[in-house]
KEKE-3310 file (N, C-alpha, C; in steps of 0.2 Angstrom, whole numbers, plus 5000, padded with zeros to 4 digits):
npx = (5004:5003:5008:5001:5002:4994:4979:4976:4982:4982:4985:4980:4966:4964:4968:4958:4947:4951:4951:4937:4932:4939:4932:4921:4912:4904:4910:4905:4912:4921:4922:4929:4929:4928:4937:4946:4944:4941:4927:4919:4909:4893:4883:4869:4872:4874:4886:4892:4892:4906:4907:4912:4911:4912:4899:4900:4907:4899:4893:4904:4908:4911)
npy = (4994:5011:5027:5043:5060:5072:5081:5093:5103:5103:5116:5123:5122:5128:5141:5144:5145:5155:5166:5167:5171:5183:5190:5193:5183:5168:5154:5136:5125:5114:5106:5094:5091:5078:5082:5089:5102:5114:5117:5129:5129:5135:5141:5138:5127:5129:5133:5150:5163:5174:5191:5198:5190:5183:5182:5174:5164:5153:5149:5145:5133:5116)
npz = (5000:4995:5001:5001:4998:5008:5004:5011:5025:5042:5046:5035:5037:5049:5046:5037:5046:5055:5046:5043:5056:5057:5047:5053:5055:5063:5064:5065:5063:5052:5036:5025:5008:4996:4986:4993:4996:5008:5018:5027:5040:5047:5060:5056:5048:5035:5022:5020:5008:5004:5007:4996:4985:4969:4957:4946:4950:4955:4943:4935:4941:4941)
capx = (5000:5008:5005:5000:5002:4987:4977:4976:4985:4979:4986:4975:4959:4965:4968:4951:4942:4953:4948:4930:4932:4942:4927:4915:4907:4904:4910:4904:4916:4922:4922:4934:4926:4933:4942:4951:4942:4939:4921:4918:4901:4891:4877:4863:4874:4875:4891:4890:4896:4909:4903:4915:4911:4910:4893:4902:4910:4895:4892:4910:4910:4908)
capy = (5000:5017:5033:5049:5067:5074:5086:5098:5102:5106:5124:5126:5122:5133:5148:5146:5146:5162:5170:5168:5175:5190:5193:5194:5177:5164:5147:5131:5120:5114:5099:5093:5087:5073:5085:5092:5109:5116:5121:5132:5128:5141:5139:5135:5122:5130:5138:5156:5167:5180:5198:5200:5184:5184:5178:5170:5158:5148:5147:5141:5127:5110)
capz = (5000:4995:5005:4996:5001:5010:5000:5015:5031:5048:5046:5030:5041:5055:5042:5034:5052:5057:5041:5044:5062:5055:5043:5058:5056:5069:5061:5070:5061:5044:5033:5020:5003:4993:4982:4997:4998:5015:5018:5034:5042:5052:5065:5053:5044:5027:5021:5018:5003:5006:5004:4990:4981:4962:4955:4941:4953:4955:4936:4932:4945:4938)
cpx = (5004:5004:5005:5000:4995:4985:4976:4980:4981:4979:4981:4968:4959:4965:4961:4946:4944:4951:4941:4928:4934:4936:4921:4910:4908:4904:4909:4908:4918:4922:4927:4930:4931:4938:4947:4950:4939:4933:4920:4911:4900:4885:4872:4865:4875:4882:4889:4895:4900:4906:4906:4916:4909:4904:4895:4905:4906:4893:4897:4911:4907:4902)
cpy = (5006:5022:5039:5055:5069:5080:5093:5097:5105:5114:5127:5127:5128:5140:5149:5148:5153:5167:5172:5172:5182:5194:5194:5189:5173:5156:5142:5125:5120:5107:5099:5089:5083:5076:5088:5099:5109:5120:5123:5132:5133:5138:5136:5129:5123:5135:5144:5159:5172:5186:5200:5194:5186:5180:5173:5163:5152:5145:5143:5135:5121:5107)
cpz = (5000:4999:5000:5000:5003:5006:5004:5021:5036:5048:5041:5033:5046:5051:5040:5040:5054:5052:5042:5050:5060:5051:5047:5058:5062:5066:5067:5068:5054:5042:5027:5014:5000:4989:4986:4998:5005:5015:5025:5035:5047:5056:5062:5048:5037:5027:5018:5013:5006:5003:4998:4985:4974:4960:4950:4944:4953:4948:4933:4936:4942:4942)
residu = (MET:SER:THR:ARG:ALA:ALA:ARG:PHE:LYS:GLN:ALA:ASP:ALA:THR:ARG:ALA:LEU:ARG:ALA:ALA:VAL:ALA:ALA:GLY:LEU:LYS:PRO:SER:GLY:TYR:ARG:ILE:ASP:PRO:ALA:GLY:ALA:ILE:VAL:VAL:MET:PHE:ALA:ASP:GLY:ALA:PRO:ARG:LYS:ALA:ALA:ASN:SER:ASN:PRO:TRP:ASP:GLU:GLU:LEU:GLN:PRO)
# end
């Protein structure tokens, strides 16, 4: 069995949570999707868009 490099590091998750707090949000946790993306979760259980998000981001996602 071969080992492979992790798609994320603990520092990446910590950085994402700190960024949410710095933006004035209250994260309740995070999850890592199969592609390795870190999704910050909030009290209502749904990820929130950043205030400066680009509306084309959703259109261009596969």
